[in-house]
N, CA, C and O atoms as a GROMACS GRO file, in nm:
protein
  564
    1MET      N    1   0.084  -0.118   0.000
    1MET     CA    2   0.000   0.000   0.000
    1MET      C    3   0.088   0.125   0.000
    1MET      O    4   0.184   0.133   0.077
    2ASP      N    5   0.057   0.219  -0.084
    2ASP     CA    6   0.129   0.345  -0.087
    2ASP      C    7   0.071   0.435   0.021
    2ASP      O    8  -0.040   0.487   0.008
    3ARG      N    9   0.147   0.452   0.128
    3ARG     CA   10   0.096   0.527   0.242
    3ARG      C   11   0.086   0.677   0.215
    3ARG      O   12   0.027   0.750   0.295
    4LEU      N   13   0.142   0.724   0.105
    4LEU     CA   14   0.131   0.866   0.072
    4LEU      C   15   0.001   0.898  -0.001
    4LEU      O   16  -0.026   1.014  -0.032
    5LEU      N   17  -0.079   0.796  -0.029
    5LEU     CA   18  -0.208   0.820  -0.094
    5LEU      C   19  -0.313   0.871   0.004
    5LEU      O   20  -0.420   0.916  -0.037
    6HIS      N   21  -0.284   0.863   0.130
    6HIS     CA   22  -0.382   0.893   0.234
    6HIS      C   23  -0.350   1.021   0.309
    6HIS      O   24  -0.372   1.030   0.430
    7LEU      N   25  -0.299   1.119   0.240
    7LEU     CA   26  -0.256   1.242   0.306
    7LEU      C   27  -0.372   1.322   0.366
    7LEU      O   28  -0.350   1.410   0.449
    8ASP      N   29  -0.493   1.292   0.323
    8ASP     CA   30  -0.609   1.365   0.374
    8ASP      C   31  -0.669   1.299   0.498
    8ASP      O   32  -0.769   1.348   0.552
    9ARG      N   33  -0.610   1.189   0.544
    9ARG     CA   34  -0.665   1.115   0.658
    9ARG      C   35  -0.569   1.117   0.776
    9ARG      O   36  -0.447   1.119   0.757
   10PRO      N   37  -0.622   1.118   0.898
   10PRO     CA   38  -0.537   1.118   1.017
   10PRO      C   39  -0.493   0.976   1.055
   10PRO      O   40  -0.552   0.877   1.011
   11LEU      N   41  -0.392   0.970   1.136
   11LEU     CA   42  -0.341   0.840   1.181
   11LEU      C   43  -0.445   0.761   1.260
   11LEU      O   44  -0.446   0.638   1.257
   12ASP      N   45  -0.533   0.830   1.331
   12ASP     CA   46  -0.637   0.759   1.405
   12ASP      C   47  -0.725   0.675   1.313
   12ASP      O   48  -0.780   0.573   1.356
   13GLU      N   49  -0.739   0.717   1.188
   13GLU     CA   50  -0.816   0.637   1.091
   13GLU      C   51  -0.728   0.532   1.025
   13GLU      O   52  -0.772   0.419   1.001
   14LEU      N   53  -0.605   0.567   0.995
   14LEU     CA   54  -0.516   0.480   0.919
   14LEU      C   55  -0.447   0.373   1.003
   14LEU      O   56  -0.414   0.266   0.953
   15ASP      N   57  -0.428   0.401   1.128
   15ASP     CA   58  -0.351   0.314   1.218
   15ASP      C   59  -0.438   0.275   1.337
   15ASP      O   60  -0.416   0.323   1.449
   16PRO      N   61  -0.536   0.187   1.313
   16PRO     CA   62  -0.626   0.151   1.423
   16PRO      C   63  -0.554   0.072   1.533
   16PRO      O   64  -0.448   0.014   1.510
   17PRO      N   65  -0.613   0.072   1.649
   17PRO     CA   66  -0.739   0.134   1.686
   17PRO      C   67  -0.720   0.282   1.717
   17PRO      O   68  -0.609   0.329   1.744
   18ARG      N   69  -0.831   0.354   1.710
   18ARG     CA   70  -0.826   0.495   1.749
   18ARG      C   71  -0.783   0.502   1.895
   18ARG      O   72  -0.820   0.418   1.977
   19TRP      N   73  -0.706   0.602   1.924
   19TRP     CA   74  -0.660   0.617   2.062
   19TRP      C   75  -0.766   0.691   2.144
   19TRP      O   76  -0.829   0.785   2.095
   20ALA      N   77  -0.784   0.648   2.265
   20ALA     CA   78  -0.871   0.720   2.358
   20ALA      C   79  -0.803   0.852   2.394
   20ALA      O   80  -0.681   0.865   2.379
   21PRO      N   81  -0.879   0.949   2.440
   21PRO     CA   82  -0.816   1.075   2.482
   21PRO      C   83  -0.711   1.048   2.590
   21PRO      O   84  -0.725   0.953   2.668
   22PRO      N   85  -0.608   1.130   2.596
   22PRO     CA   86  -0.506   1.109   2.698
   22PRO      C   87  -0.564   1.132   2.838
   22PRO      O   88  -0.662   1.205   2.855
   23ALA      N   89  -0.502   1.070   2.936
   23ALA     CA   90  -0.544   1.089   3.074
   23ALA      C   91  -0.525   1.235   3.114
   23ALA      O   92  -0.443   1.306   3.056
   24SER      N   93  -0.600   1.278   3.211
   24SER     CA   94  -0.594   1.419   3.252
   24SER      C   95  -0.455   1.456   3.307
   24SER      O   96  -0.416   1.573   3.302
   25ASP      N   97  -0.382   1.359   3.358
   25ASP     CA   98  -0.250   1.388   3.411
   25ASP      C   99  -0.137   1.349   3.314
   25ASP      O  100  -0.021   1.336   3.354
   26ALA      N  101  -0.172   1.331   3.188
   26ALA     CA  102  -0.073   1.292   3.086
   26ALA      C  103   0.031   1.402   3.067
   26ALA      O  104   0.004   1.520   3.086
   27THR      N  105   0.150   1.360   3.030
   27THR     CA  106   0.256   1.457   3.004
   27THR      C  107   0.224   1.538   2.879
   27THR      O  108   0.137   1.502   2.800
   28ARG      N  109   0.296   1.646   2.864
   28ARG     CA  110   0.280   1.729   2.744
   28ARG      C  111   0.310   1.649   2.618
   28ARG      O  112   0.240   1.664   2.517
   29LEU      N  113   0.413   1.564   2.622
   29LEU     CA  114   0.449   1.482   2.506
   29LEU      C  115   0.336   1.385   2.472
   29LEU      O  116   0.301   1.371   2.354
   30VAL      N  117   0.280   1.320   2.569
   30VAL     CA  118   0.169   1.226   2.544
   30VAL      C  119   0.050   1.299   2.484
   30VAL      O  120  -0.012   1.251   2.390
   31ARG      N  121   0.017   1.414   2.539
   31ARG     CA  122  -0.095   1.493   2.483
   31ARG      C  123  -0.066   1.534   2.340
   31ARG      O  124  -0.155   1.531   2.255
   32LYS      N  125   0.060   1.572   2.311
   32LYS     CA  126   0.100   1.614   2.177
   32LYS      C  127   0.085   1.499   2.078
   32LYS      O  128   0.032   1.517   1.968
   33VAL      N  129   0.132   1.380   2.114
   33VAL     CA  130   0.124   1.265   2.025
   33VAL      C  131  -0.023   1.231   1.997
   33VAL      O  132  -0.059   1.201   1.883
   34HIS      N  133  -0.106   1.235   2.098
   34HIS     CA  134  -0.249   1.210   2.079
   34HIS      C  135  -0.308   1.312   1.982
   34HIS      O  136  -0.388   1.278   1.894
   35GLU      N  137  -0.269   1.437   2.000
   35GLU     CA  138  -0.317   1.544   1.911
   35GLU      C  139  -0.272   1.520   1.766
   35GLU      O  140  -0.350   1.538   1.673
   36LEU      N  141  -0.147   1.480   1.749
   36LEU     CA  142  -0.093   1.459   1.615
   36LEU      C  143  -0.164   1.344   1.543
   36LEU      O  144  -0.173   1.346   1.420
   37ARG      N  145  -0.213   1.248   1.615
   37ARG     CA  146  -0.284   1.136   1.552
   37ARG      C  147  -0.418   1.179   1.492
   37ARG      O  148  -0.477   1.106   1.412
   38ARG      N  149  -0.465   1.297   1.528
   38ARG     CA  150  -0.593   1.345   1.475
   38ARG      C  151  -0.576   1.443   1.358
   38ARG      O  152  -0.675   1.488   1.300
   39ILE      N  153  -0.453   1.474   1.322
   39ILE     CA  154  -0.424   1.568   1.213
   39ILE      C  155  -0.404   1.488   1.084
   39ILE      O  156  -0.336   1.386   1.085
   40PRO      N  157  -0.464   1.533   0.972
   40PRO     CA  158  -0.439   1.462   0.845
   40PRO      C  159  -0.289   1.456   0.815
   40PRO      O  160  -0.215   1.550   0.842
   41LEU      N  161  -0.245   1.343   0.761
   41LEU     CA  162  -0.103   1.321   0.734
   41LEU      C  163  -0.040   1.436   0.656
   41LEU      O  164   0.071   1.479   0.687
   42GLY      N  165  -0.111   1.486   0.557
   42GLY     CA  166  -0.057   1.592   0.472
   42GLY      C  167  -0.036   1.724   0.544
   42GLY      O  168   0.032   1.813   0.491
   43GLU      N  169  -0.091   1.738   0.662
   43GLU     CA  170  -0.076   1.862   0.739
   43GLU      C  171   0.030   1.852   0.847
   43GLU      O  172   0.058   1.950   0.916
   44LEU      N  173   0.090   1.736   0.863
   44LEU     CA  174   0.195   1.720   0.964
   44LEU      C  175   0.320   1.795   0.922
   44LEU      O  176   0.364   1.784   0.807
   45GLU      N  177   0.376   1.870   1.013
   45GLU     CA  178   0.499   1.946   0.991
   45GLU      C  179   0.620   1.858   1.021
   45GLU      O  180   0.606   1.753   1.084
   46PRO      N  181   0.739   1.898   0.977
   46PRO     CA  182   0.859   1.820   1.008
   46PRO      C  183   0.877   1.792   1.158
   46PRO      O  184   0.916   1.682   1.196
   47ALA      N  185   0.849   1.891   1.242
   47ALA     CA  186   0.861   1.869   1.387
   47ALA      C  187   0.762   1.764   1.435
   47ALA      O  188   0.793   1.685   1.524
   48ASP      N  189   0.643   1.762   1.376
   48ASP     CA  190   0.543   1.662   1.411
   48ASP      C  191   0.592   1.522   1.373
   48ASP      O  192   0.579   1.428   1.451
   49LEU      N  193   0.649   1.511   1.254
   49LEU     CA  194   0.702   1.383   1.209
   49LEU      C  195   0.815   1.337   1.301
   49LEU      O  196   0.822   1.220   1.338
   50ARG      N  197   0.902   1.429   1.340
   50ARG     CA  198   1.011   1.395   1.429
   50ARG      C  199   0.957   1.343   1.562
   50ARG      O  200   1.008   1.245   1.617
   51THR      N  201   0.856   1.407   1.613
   51THR     CA  202   0.795   1.363   1.740
   51THR      C  203   0.735   1.224   1.726
   51THR      O  204   0.760   1.138   1.809
   52LEU      N  205   0.656   1.203   1.621
   52LEU     CA  206   0.593   1.072   1.601
   52LEU      C  207   0.696   0.962   1.580
   52LEU      O  208   0.682   0.852   1.633
   53ILE      N  209   0.799   0.992   1.503
   53ILE     CA  210   0.904   0.893   1.477
   53ILE      C  211   0.980   0.863   1.605
   53ILE      O  212   1.007   0.747   1.636
   54SER      N  213   1.015   0.964   1.679
   54SER     CA  214   1.089   0.944   1.804
   54SER      C  215   1.009   0.860   1.904
   54SER      O  216   1.066   0.785   1.983
   55GLN      N  217   0.878   0.872   1.898
   55GLN     CA  218   0.791   0.795   1.987
   55GLN      C  219   0.747   0.663   1.923
   55GLN      O  220   0.671   0.586   1.983
   56GLN      N  221   0.795   0.637   1.802
   56GLN     CA  222   0.765   0.514   1.727
   56GLN      C  223   0.614   0.492   1.711
   56GLN      O  224   0.562   0.384   1.738
   57VAL      N  225   0.547   0.597   1.668
   57VAL     CA  226   0.402   0.593   1.647
   57VAL      C  227   0.373   0.586   1.498
   57VAL      O  228   0.419   0.671   1.421
   58ALA      N  229   0.296   0.485   1.458
   58ALA     CA  230   0.247   0.470   1.320
   58ALA      C  231   0.360   0.483   1.218
   58ALA      O  232   0.346   0.551   1.117
   59LEU      N  233   0.470   0.418   1.244
   59LEU     CA  234   0.588   0.430   1.158
   59LEU      C  235   0.563   0.397   1.011
   59LEU      O  236   0.620   0.465   0.926
   60PRO      N  237   0.482   0.298   0.977
   60PRO     CA  238   0.459   0.272   0.835
   60PRO      C  239   0.397   0.391   0.760
   60PRO      O  240   0.405   0.398   0.638
   61TYR      N  241   0.337   0.482   0.833
   61TYR     CA  242   0.276   0.599   0.770
   61TYR      C  243   0.364   0.724   0.777
   61TYR      O  244   0.366   0.805   0.684
   62VAL      N  245   0.438   0.739   0.887
   62VAL     CA  246   0.516   0.862   0.901
   62VAL      C  247   0.656   0.852   0.841
   62VAL      O  248   0.712   0.953   0.798
   63LEU      N  249   0.713   0.732   0.838
   63LEU     CA  250   0.846   0.720   0.777
   63LEU      C  251   0.848   0.760   0.630
   63LEU      O  252   0.941   0.829   0.588
   64PRO      N  253   0.748   0.720   0.549
   64PRO     CA  254   0.750   0.766   0.410
   64PRO      C  255   0.746   0.918   0.397
   64PRO      O  256   0.809   0.974   0.307
   65LEU      N  257   0.674   0.984   0.485
   65LEU     CA  258   0.669   1.130   0.480
   65LEU      C  259   0.805   1.189   0.516
   65LEU      O  260   0.851   1.285   0.453
   66ALA      N  261   0.868   1.133   0.617
   66ALA     CA  262   1.000   1.183   0.658
   66ALA      C  263   1.103   1.161   0.548
   66ALA      O  264   1.182   1.251   0.518
   67VAL      N  265   1.104   1.042   0.489
   67VAL     CA  266   1.202   1.014   0.384
   67VAL      C  267   1.181   1.108   0.266
   67VAL      O  268   1.278   1.155   0.207
   68ARG      N  269   1.057   1.135   0.233
   68ARG     CA  270   1.028   1.228   0.123
   68ARG      C  271   1.092   1.364   0.150
   68ARG      O  272   1.149   1.425   0.060
   69LEU      N  273   1.084   1.411   0.274
   69LEU     CA  274   1.147   1.539   0.309
   69LEU      C  275   1.299   1.528   0.310
   69LEU      O  276   1.369   1.619   0.265
   70LEU      N  277   1.349   1.418   0.362
   70LEU     CA  278   1.494   1.402   0.376
   70LEU      C  279   1.565   1.385   0.242
   70LEU      O  280   1.681   1.422   0.228
   71VAL      N  281   1.497   1.330   0.145
   71VAL     CA  282   1.555   1.320   0.010
   71VAL      C  283   1.581   1.460  -0.044
   71VAL      O  284   1.682   1.484  -0.111
   72GLU      N  285   1.491   1.551  -0.015
   72GLU     CA  286   1.506   1.689  -0.062
   72GLU      C  287   1.603   1.770   0.024
   72GLU      O  288   1.680   1.852  -0.027
   73GLU      N  289   1.598   1.747   0.154
   73GLU     CA  290   1.680   1.826   0.247
   73GLU      C  291   1.726   1.737   0.362
   73GLU      O  292   1.662   1.734   0.467
   74PRO      N  293   1.835   1.664   0.344
   74PRO     CA  294   1.879   1.566   0.443
   74PRO      C  295   1.903   1.622   0.583
   74PRO      O  296   1.880   1.553   0.682
   75LEU      N  297   1.949   1.744   0.591
   75LEU     CA  298   1.980   1.802   0.721
   75LEU      C  299   1.870   1.896   0.771
   75LEU      O  300   1.897   1.991   0.844
   76LEU      N  301   1.750   1.869   0.731
   76LEU     CA  302   1.634   1.949   0.772
   76LEU      C  303   1.633   1.966   0.923
   76LEU      O  304   1.646   1.869   0.998
   77ASP      N  305   1.619   2.089   0.967
   77ASP     CA  306   1.606   2.120   1.109
   77ASP      C  307   1.457   2.116   1.141
   77ASP      O  308   1.386   2.214   1.117
   78ALA      N  309   1.411   2.004   1.196
   78ALA     CA  310   1.269   1.988   1.223
   78ALA      C  311   1.227   2.065   1.347
   78ALA      O  312   1.116   2.118   1.353
   79TYR      N  313   1.314   2.071   1.445
   79TYR     CA  314   1.275   2.139   1.569
   79TYR      C  315   1.394   2.178   1.656
   79TYR      O  316   1.401   2.291   1.704
   80PHE      N  317   1.487   2.084   1.676
   80PHE     CA  318   1.595   2.107   1.772
   80PHE      C  319   1.725   2.155   1.709
   80PHE      O  320   1.788   2.248   1.759
   81TYR      N  321   1.766   2.090   1.600
   81TYR     CA  322   1.895   2.123   1.539
   81TYR      C  323   1.898   2.067   1.397
   81TYR      O  324   1.817   1.983   1.360
   82GLU      N  325   1.993   2.116   1.320
   82GLU     CA  326   2.010   2.069   1.183
   82GLU      C  327   2.036   1.918   1.184
   82GLU      O  328   2.128   1.871   1.250
   83GLY      N  329   1.955   1.844   1.109
   83GLY     CA  330   1.971   1.699   1.101
   83GLY      C  331   1.888   1.621   1.202
   83GLY      O  332   1.898   1.498   1.206
   84ASP      N  333   1.808   1.688   1.284
   84ASP     CA  334   1.735   1.615   1.388
   84ASP      C  335   1.631   1.518   1.331
   84ASP      O  336   1.608   1.412   1.389
   85LEU      N  337   1.568   1.552   1.220
   85LEU     CA  338   1.472   1.459   1.160
   85LEU      C  339   1.545   1.337   1.105
   85LEU      O  340   1.498   1.224   1.120
   86LEU      N  341   1.658   1.358   1.042
   86LEU     CA  342   1.738   1.247   0.990
   86LEU      C  343   1.780   1.152   1.102
   86LEU      O  344   1.766   1.031   1.090
   87LEU      N  345   1.830   1.209   1.210
   87LEU     CA  346   1.877   1.124   1.320
   87LEU      C  347   1.762   1.052   1.390
   87LEU      O  348   1.778   0.938   1.432
   88ALA      N  349   1.647   1.115   1.402
   88ALA     CA  350   1.530   1.045   1.458
   88ALA      C  351   1.490   0.931   1.366
   88ALA      O  352   1.455   0.822   1.412
   89THR      N  353   1.494   0.956   1.237
   89THR     CA  354   1.451   0.856   1.139
   89THR      C  355   1.544   0.735   1.137
   89THR      O  356   1.497   0.622   1.130
   90VAL      N  357   1.674   0.757   1.142
   90VAL     CA  358   1.766   0.644   1.139
   90VAL      C  359   1.774   0.572   1.273
   90VAL      O  360   1.828   0.461   1.281
   91SER      N  361   1.721   0.631   1.378
   91SER     CA  362   1.721   0.568   1.509
   91SER      C  363   1.608   0.467   1.527
   91SER      O  364   1.604   0.394   1.626
   92VAL      N  365   1.518   0.463   1.432
   92VAL     CA  366   1.407   0.368   1.437
   92VAL      C  367   1.465   0.226   1.423
   92VAL      O  368   1.558   0.206   1.345
   93PRO      N  369   1.412   0.129   1.497
   93PRO     CA  370   1.463  -0.008   1.483
   93PRO      C  371   1.454  -0.056   1.338
   93PRO      O  372   1.359  -0.026   1.267
   94VAL      N  373   1.555  -0.131   1.296
   94VAL     CA  374   1.560  -0.182   1.159
   94VAL      C  375   1.434  -0.262   1.127
   94VAL      O  376   1.390  -0.264   1.012
   95SER      N  377   1.377  -0.328   1.225
   95SER     CA  378   1.256  -0.409   1.202
   95SER      C  379   1.141  -0.325   1.148
   95SER      O  380   1.057  -0.376   1.073
   96ALA      N  381   1.136  -0.198   1.184
   96ALA     CA  382   1.030  -0.110   1.134
   96ALA      C  383   1.044  -0.085   0.984
   96ALA      O  384   0.946  -0.055   0.916
   97TRP      N  385   1.166  -0.097   0.934
   97TRP     CA  386   1.192  -0.073   0.792
   97TRP      C  387   1.165  -0.198   0.708
   97TRP      O  388   1.168  -0.190   0.585
   98SER      N  389   1.138  -0.310   0.770
   98SER     CA  390   1.118  -0.434   0.693
   98SER      C  391   0.999  -0.424   0.597
   98SER      O  392   0.997  -0.490   0.493
   99LEU      N  393   0.901  -0.341   0.631
   99LEU     CA  394   0.787  -0.318   0.541
   99LEU      C  395   0.819  -0.212   0.436
   99LEU      O  396   0.743  -0.193   0.341
  100LEU      N  397   0.931  -0.144   0.453
  100LEU     CA  398   0.965  -0.029   0.369
  100LEU      C  399   1.108  -0.038   0.315
  100LEU      O  400   1.181   0.060   0.322
  101PRO      N  401   1.148  -0.152   0.260
  101PRO     CA  402   1.289  -0.166   0.220
  101PRO      C  403   1.330  -0.067   0.110
  101PRO      O  404   1.445  -0.023   0.108
  102ASP      N  405   1.240  -0.033   0.020
  102ASP     CA  406   1.276   0.064  -0.085
  102ASP      C  407   1.302   0.202  -0.027
  102ASP      O  408   1.393   0.272  -0.071
  103LEU      N  409   1.223   0.241   0.072
  103LEU     CA  410   1.246   0.370   0.138
  103LEU      C  411   1.377   0.368   0.216
  103LEU      O  412   1.450   0.466   0.217
  104ALA      N  413   1.405   0.256   0.281
  104ALA     CA  414   1.532   0.244   0.353
  104ALA      C  415   1.649   0.259   0.257
  104ALA      O  416   1.748   0.325   0.288
  105ALA      N  417   1.638   0.198   0.140
  105ALA     CA  418   1.743   0.210   0.039
  105ALA      C  419   1.759   0.354  -0.008
  105ALA      O  420   1.871   0.402  -0.026
  106ARG      N  421   1.648   0.424  -0.026
  106ARG     CA  422   1.655   0.566  -0.067
  106ARG      C  423   1.724   0.649   0.041
  106ARG      O  424   1.806   0.735   0.010
  107LEU      N  425   1.690   0.621   0.167
  107LEU     CA  426   1.751   0.696   0.276
  107LEU      C  427   1.900   0.663   0.286
  107LEU      O  428   1.980   0.751   0.316
  108CYS      N  429   1.937   0.538   0.261
  108CYS     CA  430   2.079   0.502   0.260
  108CYS      C  431   2.154   0.582   0.154
  108CYS      O  432   2.266   0.629   0.178
  109ALA      N  433   2.094   0.597   0.038
  109ALA     CA  434   2.158   0.674  -0.070
  109ALA      C  435   2.177   0.819  -0.026
  109ALA      O  436   2.281   0.880  -0.055
  110VAL      N  437   2.080   0.875   0.043
  110VAL     CA  438   2.092   1.012   0.094
  110VAL      C  439   2.207   1.021   0.193
  110VAL      O  440   2.288   1.113   0.188
  111ILE      N  441   2.214   0.924   0.282
  111ILE     CA  442   2.318   0.925   0.385
  111ILE      C  443   2.456   0.911   0.321
  111ILE      O  444   2.550   0.982   0.359
  112ARG      N  445   2.469   0.821   0.226
  112ARG     CA  446   2.599   0.801   0.160
  112ARG      C  447   2.646   0.926   0.085
  112ARG      O  448   2.766   0.948   0.069
  113ALA      N  449   2.551   1.007   0.041
  113ALA     CA  450   2.586   1.127  -0.036
  113ALA      C  451   2.626   1.244   0.054
  113ALA      O  452   2.673   1.347   0.005
  114LEU      N  453   2.608   1.230   0.184
  114LEU     CA  454   2.645   1.340   0.275
  114LEU      C  455   2.797   1.353   0.282
  114LEU      O  456   2.867   1.254   0.303
  115PRO      N  457   2.846   1.474   0.265
  115PRO     CA  458   2.991   1.494   0.279
  115PRO      C  459   3.037   1.462   0.421
  115PRO      O  460   2.964   1.484   0.518
  116GLU      N  461   3.158   1.410   0.433
  116GLU     CA  462   3.215   1.373   0.563
  116GLU      C  463   3.214   1.490   0.660
  116GLU      O  464   3.186   1.473   0.778
  117ALA      N  465   3.244   1.608   0.609
  117ALA     CA  466   3.249   1.727   0.696
  117ALA      C  467   3.111   1.758   0.753
  117ALA      O  468   3.100   1.805   0.867
  118VAL      N  469   3.007   1.733   0.675
  118VAL     CA  470   2.870   1.757   0.722
  118VAL      C  471   2.837   1.658   0.834
  118VAL      O  472   2.782   1.697   0.937
  119VAL      N  473   2.869   1.532   0.812
  119VAL     CA  474   2.842   1.430   0.914
  119VAL      C  475   2.919   1.462   1.042
  119VAL      O  476   2.867   1.445   1.152
  120ALA      N  477   3.042   1.507   1.027
  120ALA     CA  478   3.125   1.542   1.143
  120ALA      C  479   3.064   1.657   1.222
  120ALA      O  480   3.088   1.669   1.342
  121GLY      N  481   2.987   1.742   1.156
  121GLY     CA  482   2.925   1.856   1.222
  121GLY      C  483   2.796   1.823   1.296
  121GLY      O  484   2.740   1.909   1.364
  122LEU      N  485   2.750   1.701   1.284
  122LEU     CA  486   2.628   1.658   1.354
  122LEU      C  487   2.663   1.626   1.499
  122LEU      O  488   2.780   1.614   1.533
  123PRO      N  489   2.563   1.614   1.584
  123PRO     CA  490   2.590   1.584   1.726
  123PRO      C  491   2.672   1.456   1.745
  123PRO      O  492   2.678   1.370   1.658
  124ARG      N  493   2.735   1.447   1.860
  124ARG     CA  494   2.818   1.332   1.895
  124ARG      C  495   2.737   1.203   1.878
  124ARG      O  496   2.622   1.194   1.922
  125GLY      N  497   2.798   1.105   1.816
  125GLY     CA  498   2.734   0.975   1.797
  125GLY      C  499   2.653   0.964   1.669
  125GLY      O  500   2.609   0.855   1.633
  126ALA      N  501   2.634   1.076   1.600
  126ALA     CA  502   2.551   1.076   1.478
  126ALA      C  503   2.613   0.990   1.369
  126ALA      O  504   2.543   0.915   1.302
  127ALA      N  505   2.743   1.001   1.350
  127ALA     CA  506   2.809   0.924   1.243
  127ALA      C  507   2.789   0.775   1.267
  127ALA      O  508   2.765   0.699   1.173
  128GLU      N  509   2.799   0.732   1.391
  128GLU     CA  510   2.779   0.591   1.424
  128GLU      C  511   2.634   0.550   1.401
  128GLU      O  512   2.608   0.439   1.353
  129GLU      N  513   2.541   0.636   1.435
  129GLU     CA  514   2.398   0.607   1.415
  129GLU      C  515   2.368   0.594   1.266
  129GLU      O  516   2.295   0.504   1.225
  130LEU      N  517   2.423   0.683   1.186
  130LEU     CA  518   2.402   0.677   1.041
  130LEU      C  519   2.463   0.549   0.984
  130LEU      O  520   2.400   0.483   0.901
  131ALA      N  521   2.582   0.514   1.028
  131ALA     CA  522   2.648   0.391   0.980
  131ALA      C  523   2.569   0.268   1.022
  131ALA      O  524   2.555   0.174   0.944
  132ARG      N  525   2.517   0.267   1.144
  132ARG     CA  526   2.436   0.155   1.193
  132ARG      C  527   2.313   0.137   1.106
  132ARG      O  528   2.275   0.024   1.073
  133PHE      N  529   2.249   0.249   1.069
  133PHE     CA  530   2.130   0.242   0.986
  133PHE      C  531   2.165   0.182   0.849
  133PHE      O  532   2.097   0.093   0.800
  134VAL      N  533   2.271   0.233   0.789
  134VAL     CA  534   2.310   0.186   0.655
  134VAL      C  535   2.339   0.036   0.659
  134VAL      O  536   2.297  -0.037   0.570
  135THR      N  537   2.410  -0.009   0.760
  135THR     CA  538   2.440  -0.151   0.774
  135THR      C  539   2.312  -0.233   0.793
  135THR      O  540   2.294  -0.337   0.730
  136GLY      N  541   2.225  -0.186   0.880
  136GLY     CA  542   2.099  -0.258   0.906
  136GLY      C  543   2.009  -0.259   0.784
  136GLY      O  544   1.944  -0.360   0.756
  137ALA      N  545   2.003  -0.149   0.712
  137ALA     CA  546   1.917  -0.141   0.593
  137ALA      C  547   1.967  -0.236   0.484
  137ALA      O  548   1.887  -0.288   0.407
  138ALA      N  549   2.098  -0.257   0.479
  138ALA     CA  550   2.154  -0.348   0.379
  138ALA      C  551   2.102  -0.491   0.401
  138ALA      O  552   2.090  -0.568   0.306
  139SER      N  553   2.071  -0.525   0.526
  139SER     CA  554   2.019  -0.659   0.555
  139SER      C  555   1.875  -0.678   0.508
  139SER      O  556   1.826  -0.791   0.504
  140LEU      N  557   1.808  -0.570   0.473
  140LEU     CA  558   1.667  -0.579   0.428
  140LEU      C  559   1.656  -0.624   0.284
  140LEU      O  560   1.548  -0.665   0.240
  141ARG      N  561   1.765  -0.616   0.209
  141ARG     CA  562   1.759  -0.649   0.067
  141ARG      C  563   1.767  -0.796   0.044
  141ARG      O  564   1.763  -0.842  -0.070
   0.00000   0.00000   0.00000
């Protein structure tokens, strides 16, 4: 299924079951994730995608959106720093990419094209995280 065909629908419809409202004492992050599940996919901002990916919510739907952005701008500053969406995306367990091997391959190509100096300018541990992703994605083929 092409998950980008459903940009007019929210995750609560696409990724059942619908979530109940958050508890009254829920953290700000939990309330935010619940809120994001009610927004149509096409309206999610890069920061929203980073949040959903970091929380591993509805990955089959949000990873394609993130990769689409990262192909165009690999070091997109979604919210915290340059490259934060990329690093959140590659931090997802390799098992989540098993349904999306073509997207993983596209993201690997983006990562391989990054100049060494750019990778060196990312936060500590980023180069290792990127290398881990590339190695893990290679096992999907």
